[in-house]
C-alpha positions in Angstrom: 15.6 38.1 47.4 12.4 39.5 46.1 14.1 39.4 42.8 15.3 36.0 42.7 11.3 35.0 44.0 10.0 37.5 41.3 11.9 35.7 38.5 11.1 32.4 39.7 7.5 33.5 39.2 8.2 34.5 35.9 9.9 31.2 35.1 7.2 29.0 36.5 4.4 31.1 35.0 5.8 31.0 31.2 6.7 27.3 31.7 3.1 26.9 32.5 1.8 28.8 29.6 4.1 26.2 27.5 2.8 23.4 28.9 -0.7 24.6 28.7 -0.8 25.2 25.1 -2.2 23.1 22.9 0.0 20.5 21.9 -1.0 18.6 18.6 0.9 15.6 16.8 3.3 16.3 14.0 0.7 14.4 11.6 -1.7 17.4 12.0 0.4 20.3 10.6 1.2 22.4 7.8 0.3 21.8 4.3 -1.6 18.5 5.3 -4.3 17.0 3.6 -8.1 16.5 5.1 -9.9 13.9 3.4 -12.9 15.8 1.6 -16.5 15.9 2.9 -16.1 13.6 6.2 -16.0 14.1 9.6 -12.0 14.2 9.9 -10.8 13.6 13.0 -8.4 16.2 14.8 -6.8 15.9 18.2 -3.9 16.7 20.8 -3.1 17.4 24.4 -3.7 20.1 26.8 -4.0 21.0 30.2 -6.3 18.4 32.0 -9.9 19.6 32.1 -9.3 22.7 29.7 -11.7 23.1 26.8 -9.7 23.4 23.5 -11.7 25.8 20.3 -11.3 24.9 17.0 -12.6 27.0 13.8 -12.0 26.5 10.6 -11.6 29.0 7.6 -14.1 27.3 5.4 -17.3 27.5 7.7 -18.4 29.7 11.0 -18.9 26.9 13.2 -16.7 26.3 16.4 -15.6 23.1 17.4 -14.7 21.9 20.8 -13.6 19.3 23.2 -12.6 19.0 27.2 -9.2 17.4 27.5 -9.5 14.4 29.8 -7.4 13.3 33.0 -4.3 12.7 30.6 -4.9 16.1 28.7 -5.8 14.1 25.5 -8.7 15.5 23.6 -10.4 14.5 20.2 -12.8 16.2 18.0 -14.1 15.8 14.2 -14.9 18.8 11.7 -17.1 18.6 8.7 -14.7 19.4 5.7 -15.6 21.1 2.1 -15.7 19.8 -1.2 -12.1 18.8 -2.7 -10.4 22.2 -4.0 -7.1 23.6 -4.3 -7.9 26.8 -1.9 -5.6 26.9 0.8 -7.5 26.5 4.3 -6.4 27.3 8.1 -7.4 25.7 11.1 -7.2 27.6 14.6 -6.6 25.5 17.7 -7.2 27.5 20.9 -7.1 26.7 24.9 -6.5 30.6 25.8 -3.4 30.6 23.3 -4.4 30.1 19.7 -2.3 27.7 17.5 -3.2 28.1 13.5 -2.2 25.5 10.9 -2.5 27.1 7.3 -1.9 25.5 3.7 -4.3 22.8 4.2 -6.4 21.4 1.5 -9.2 19.2 1.3 -9.1 16.1 -1.0 -8.4 12.7 -1.2 -6.1 10.8 1.5 -4.5 7.4 0.9 -2.0 5.4 3.3 1.2 3.6 1.2 2.1 0.8 3.6 3.9 -2.0 3.3 7.9 -3.2 3.0 11.2 -1.7 0.9 9.2 -1.5 -2.4 6.3 0.8 -1.3 9.3 2.8 0.8 11.5 3.1 -2.5 11.5 6.9 -2.6 11.4 8.3 -6.4 15.2 9.1 -6.0 15.8 5.4 -5.5 18.0 3.4 -3.3 21.7 2.7 -3.4 22.3 0.8 -6.9 18.4 0.4 -7.5 17.2 3.6 -9.6 14.0 4.3 -10.6 13.0 4.8 -14.4 12.7 8.1 -15.7 13.8 10.1 -12.4 15.1 13.5 -14.2 11.7 13.4 -16.1 9.6 12.6 -12.7 11.6 15.6 -11.1 10.8 18.1 -13.4 7.1 17.2 -13.9 6.8 17.3 -9.9 6.0 21.4 -10.5 2.6 20.0 -11.7 2.2 18.6 -8.7 1.5 20.7 -6.4 -2.0 19.0 -5.4 0.2 16.1 -4.3 1.3 16.4 -0.7 3.0 13.4 1.1 3.9 12.7 5.0 6.6 10.0 5.8 6.2 8.1 9.1 9.6 7.3 10.8 10.4 3.7 10.6 10.5 3.4 14.6 10.4 0.3 16.6 8.3 0.1 19.7 6.7 -2.7 21.9 3.8 -0.6 22.9 1.5 1.6 21.0 3.4 5.1 20.1 1.0 8.2 19.7 3.0 10.6 17.9 5.6 10.3 14.9 8.2 12.8 14.3 7.0 13.8 10.8 6.0 16.6 8.4 3.9 17.4 5.5 5.7 18.1 2.4 4.1 19.5 -1.0 5.4 17.6 -3.7 7.8 20.0 -6.2 10.8 19.1 -8.1 12.9 19.6 -4.5 10.5 17.6 -2.8 9.8 14.8 -4.4 13.0 12.7 -4.3 12.2 11.4 -1.4 8.4 10.7 -1.9 7.5 6.6 -2.1 7.5 6.2 -5.9 4.6 3.7 -6.0 2.5 5.8 -3.3 3.9 8.9 -5.5 2.8 7.9 -8.9 -0.7 6.5 -7.6 -1.6 10.1 -6.1 -0.4 11.8 -9.4 -2.7 9.7 -11.6 -5.7 10.3 -9.3 -4.7 14.0 -9.0 -4.5 14.3 -12.4 -7.8 12.6 -13.2 -9.8 13.7 -10.8 -8.4 17.2 -10.8 -8.7 17.0 -6.6 -5.7 17.0 -4.1 -4.3 14.1 -2.6 -2.6 13.3 0.1 -0.3 10.3 0.9 0.7 9.1 4.7 4.0 6.9 4.0 3.7 4.1 6.7 6.0 1.6 5.8 9.3 0.0 6.6 11.7 -2.3 4.7 11.9 -5.9 5.4 9.0 -5.9 7.3 6.5 -9.4 7.6 2.9 -9.3 7.5 3.3 -10.5 11.1 5.2 -7.0 11.8 2.4 -5.1 11.6 -0.3 -7.2 13.4 -1.2 -6.1 17.6 -0.1 -8.0 20.4 -3.5 -9.5 20.7 -3.7 -10.9 17.2 -0.4 -12.1 17.5 -1.3 -13.9 20.9 -4.7 -15.0 19.4 -3.7 -16.1 15.7 -0.1 -16.6 15.1 2.8 -19.0 17.1 5.3 -15.8 17.0 7.0 -14.4 20.5 5.9 -11.3 22.3 8.9 -11.3 24.7 11.4 -8.5 23.0 14.5 -10.3 24.2 13.4 -13.8 22.4 12.6 -11.6 19.1 15.8 -10.3 19.3 17.4 -14.2 19.5 15.0 -15.3 16.9 15.2 -12.1 14.4 18.8 -10.7 14.9 17.6 -8.3 11.9 15.5 -6.0 13.4 13.1 -5.4 10.6 11.6 -9.2 10.7 10.5 -8.8 14.2 6.9 -8.8 14.8 4.6 -6.3 16.5 7.1 -3.6 16.7 6.7 -1.9 13.3 2.8 -1.3 13.7 2.9 -0.3 17.1 5.8 2.0 16.0 5.4 3.3 12.8 1.6 2.5 11.8 0.1 3.3 15.4 0.5 7.2 15.3 -1.5 7.5 12.0 -4.7 5.5 13.4 -6.8 8.4 14.5 -6.2 10.4 11.1 -9.4 10.4 8.4 -8.4 8.5 5.5 -10.0 7.2 2.2 -8.1 3.6 2.1 -5.0 1.9 1.9 -2.3 0.9 -0.9 -0.1 -2.0 0.3 3.1 -3.6 -1.4 4.5 -6.2 0.8 5.4 -10.0 0.7 8.8 -11.0 -0.3 9.8 -11.4 3.2 7.5 -13.6 4.3 7.9 -15.7 1.1 10.0 -18.2 3.3 8.5 -17.3 6.5 4.8 -18.8 7.7 4.2 -18.5 3.6 1.5 -21.1 4.0 -0.7 -18.7 6.1 0.3 -15.6 4.4 -3.6 -14.9 2.9 -5.4 -15.7 6.2 -2.5 -13.3 8.1 -2.9 -10.8 5.2 -7.2 -10.6 5.8 -6.5 -10.6 9.5 -4.3 -7.3 9.2 -6.2 -5.7 7.2 -9.4 -6.3 9.5 -7.1 -5.0 12.3 -6.4 -1.9 10.4 -10.2 -1.2 9.4 -11.2 -1.5 13.2 -8.5 0.8 14.1 -9.1 3.5 11.8 -13.0 3.1 12.6 -14.1 4.2 9.0 -15.8 1.0 8.0 -15.0 -1.2 5.1 -11.8 1.3 3.4 -10.7 0.1 -0.4 -7.8 -1.8 0.3 -5.7 -2.0 -2.8 -2.6 -4.2 -2.8 0.6 -5.2 -5.0 1.5 -9.1 -6.1 5.1 -9.4 -5.6 7.3 -9.3 -8.4 9.4 -11.8 -10.0 13.1 -11.9 -8.0 15.6 -14.9 -7.8 14.6 -15.5 -4.5 17.3 -18.4 -4.0 17.0 -19.8 -7.5 15.0 -18.8 -10.7 13.3 -22.0 -11.6 11.9 -22.9 -7.6 8.5 -22.2 -6.5 9.1 -20.4 -2.9 8.2 -17.1 -4.6 5.3 -18.2 -6.8 3.7 -20.1 -4.1 3.4 -16.8 -2.0 2.2 -15.1 -5.2 -0.4 -17.8 -4.9 -1.3 -16.9 -1.3 -1.3 -13.4 -2.3 -3.8 -13.9 -5.0 -6.2 -16.0 -2.3 -6.5 -12.9 -0.2 -8.4 -11.5 -2.6 -11.7 -13.9 -1.5 -10.6 -13.2 2.1 -10.6 -9.5 1.9 -14.1 -7.7 1.1 -13.5 -4.4 -0.9 -10.0 -5.7 -2.2 -8.2 -5.5 -5.1 -4.3 -6.6 -6.2 -2.2 -5.2 -9.3 0.1 -7.8 -10.9 3.6 -6.9 -11.4 4.7 -9.8 -14.0 5.7 -7.6 -16.9 7.1 -4.9 -14.3 10.3 -6.3 -14.2 13.3 -6.4 -16.8 14.9 -9.6 -17.8 18.4 -7.9 -16.1 16.8 -7.5 -13.0 16.8 -11.0 -11.9 19.0 -10.5 -8.8 17.0 -6.7 -8.0 14.2 -7.2 -5.4 13.7 -3.4 -6.0 12.5 -2.8 -9.7 12.8 -0.1 -11.5 9.4 0.4 -12.8 7.6 2.0 -10.3 5.5 4.2 -12.1 3.9 0.9 -13.7 2.9 -0.2 -10.2 1.5 3.3 -8.8 -0.5 4.1 -11.7 -1.9 0.2 -11.8 -3.0 1.1 -8.2 -4.4 4.2 -9.2 -6.5 3.0 -12.1 -8.1 0.6 -9.8 -9.0 3.3 -7.0 -10.5 5.3 -10.3 -12.2 2.5 -11.6 -13.7 0.9 -7.9 -13.2 3.5 -5.5 -14.3 6.8 -7.6 -16.6 5.0 -9.9 -14.7 5.8 -13.5 -15.8 3.0 -15.5 -14.1 3.4 -18.2 -10.5 2.7 -16.9 -9.8 -1.0 -17.5 -8.0 -1.9 -13.9 -8.2 -5.5 -13.8 -5.1 -8.2 -14.9 -6.6 -11.5 -16.5 -6.8 -14.4 -14.6 -7.4 -18.1 -15.1 -10.7 -19.4 -15.2 -10.8 -23.0 -16.9 -9.1 -25.7 -18.8 -10.2 -27.9 -21.2 -7.9 -30.9 -22.2 -8.5 -32.8 -26.1 -5.5 -35.4 -27.3 -2.7 -33.2 -26.6 -4.2 -29.9 -27.0 -5.1 -27.4 -23.9 -7.8 -24.7 -23.9 -7.6 -21.9 -21.5 -10.7 -19.6 -20.7 -10.0 -16.4 -18.7 -11.6 -13.8 -16.5 -10.8 -10.0 -17.1 -9.6 -10.4 -21.0 -11.8 -7.3 -21.9 -12.6 -9.4 -25.0 -8.9 -10.3 -26.1 -5.1 -10.1 -25.8 -2.2 -7.8 -26.9 -1.3 -11.1 -29.3 -2.9 -13.5 -30.9 0.3 -16.4 -30.8 3.3 -16.4 -29.8 2.7 -16.8 -25.9 5.5 -17.0 -23.6 5.3 -18.4 -20.0 3.1 -21.2 -20.3 4.6 -25.2 -19.4 2.8 -28.0 -19.7 3.1 -31.6 -17.6 2.3 -34.7 -18.1 1.9 -37.8 -15.6 5.2 -37.7 -14.8 4.5 -34.2 -13.4 8.0 -32.8 -15.4 7.0 -29.8 -16.9 8.0 -28.5 -20.5 7.8 -25.4 -22.1 4.8 -24.6 -24.6 5.6 -25.0 -28.2 2.8 -24.2 -30.0 0.1 -21.3 -28.7 -2.6 -19.4 -30.4 -6.2 -17.0 -29.3 -9.3 -17.8 -30.7 -12.0 -15.3 -30.2 -15.6 -16.4 -30.8 -18.1 -14.4 -32.3 -21.1 -15.8 -31.2 -20.0 -16.3 -27.3 -17.9 -13.0 -27.0 -15.3 -15.4 -25.2 -11.5 -15.5 -26.2 -9.4 -18.5 -25.5 -5.4 -19.6 -25.4 -4.9 -22.8 -27.3 -1.7 -24.2 -26.1 0.5 -27.9 -26.5 4.1 -28.9 -26.2 5.5 -31.7 -28.4 7.1 -33.1 -25.4 3.9 -33.5 -24.3 1.4 -35.9 -25.4 -1.0 -36.7 -22.9 -1.2 -33.0 -20.7 -2.2 -33.3 -17.1 -1.3 -29.8 -15.9 -0.5 -26.1 -16.8 1.2 -23.4 -15.1 2.1 -19.8 -16.2 4.7 -18.2 -14.9 5.2 -20.4 -11.7 8.5 -19.7 -10.7 10.9 -17.2 -8.7 11.6 -15.6 -11.8 10.1 -16.0 -14.9 8.6 -13.4 -17.2 5.5 -14.3 -19.5 3.8 -11.6 -22.4 0.1 -12.6 -22.0 -1.9 -9.4 -21.4 -5.3 -8.5 -22.2 -6.8 -5.5 -24.0 -5.7 -3.1 -21.3 -2.1 -4.0 -21.4 -2.2 -5.7 -18.1 -0.9 -8.9 -17.3 -1.9 -12.3 -16.8 -1.8 -13.5 -13.0 0.8 -16.4 -12.4 -1.4 -19.4 -11.8 -1.4 -23.5 -11.8 -3.6 -26.5 -12.4 -2.0 -28.3 -10.2 -1.4 -28.6 -6.1 1.3 -30.7 -6.2 4.4 -29.6 -4.1 7.0 -29.1 -6.9 
């Protein structure tokens, strides 16, 4: 009998000690990248009332926090300047746990839907350009680490996610988000510092999928009841609230530099007219939840896609909303992808040229966040129009004093008072040495009295207007007609 009681006591003692050991969220683990020169937050669970002590390899400080009644604790550690020197952190509440191969660098979130989720190896029947070359080159990307948050739905905010940091290599890079990886690779090699990517995304999601219950109730007409949403959205990726709760909430304690966002396709025919304001609301929500101030938000304008009919404008109207959001979201910018689609990809919602997308996001961050002004990162945008006789003169922002061609511009259409658009038949650019401005003059033999101009303002229409940086002109229209 004594033997049995002794065994029970031993089991209870072991169980108590296992329970007492500091429990870290999966996001806090080996191979992680900490935001350099910041008060990086660390958190976890321990026995209620216990003090957790944290020591780090880069200084002699001891940090401590006391677990509350629910066993939660959180503290901040001052991180060193970025370097490739492996670091370690030890957590101790009586039984130490040590994390290794940690780097100090720049940490970015890759958020959105399937075009951000799309891995380097591609999706089924949707390849990524230069796959083998990218895999082979990954031997040079040991300074890039990534972690993929599982796509999980939840009606309530989750605190943890089953994930693991990976060091980029030919073995691991195929599963990394292609857009986020090409961004990180460019930043890593330009600044020569480590870069960490947290992938928190889900294919097919709408902007409403990531809003909190409070914001959905206050600012939208979305149904919050789970049963009602299952009926309204049989395809789970379209449902509001649940993806933010399950897939994004677990990362909100992590200290990050900024957010990359590629989303919009699922809103083309769902609350399109509200997209700009709802995207701005989402950015405001995420910034408040991270509690890191007005961190940079760089996003991708959706690419050309058939969306039912190549000549319709429902996708173009969503792109217009994305452009409008620029004026609503401080410390944000957007890249254009009108040229990042091949003519044969009309039916492919996942275009193959993800390197172009990721690197353009990187050029934006290198210029606007890291101060390397030599990078030209902005696409040209429509500025003004002047009509004289049957000729139209168009002026633009962000041309960097020229275009990559002087004539033969494609993508422009002109309409007269009948509101019927016709393809431009004559086009050329003119540079003024006195004003240092460049304009494009267009005309159409079928339109004698022009009223309005559109550029690539259809679901799938590719243009060839690029500024001196080789960046494509944002699609636009000068009218406000319904069709």
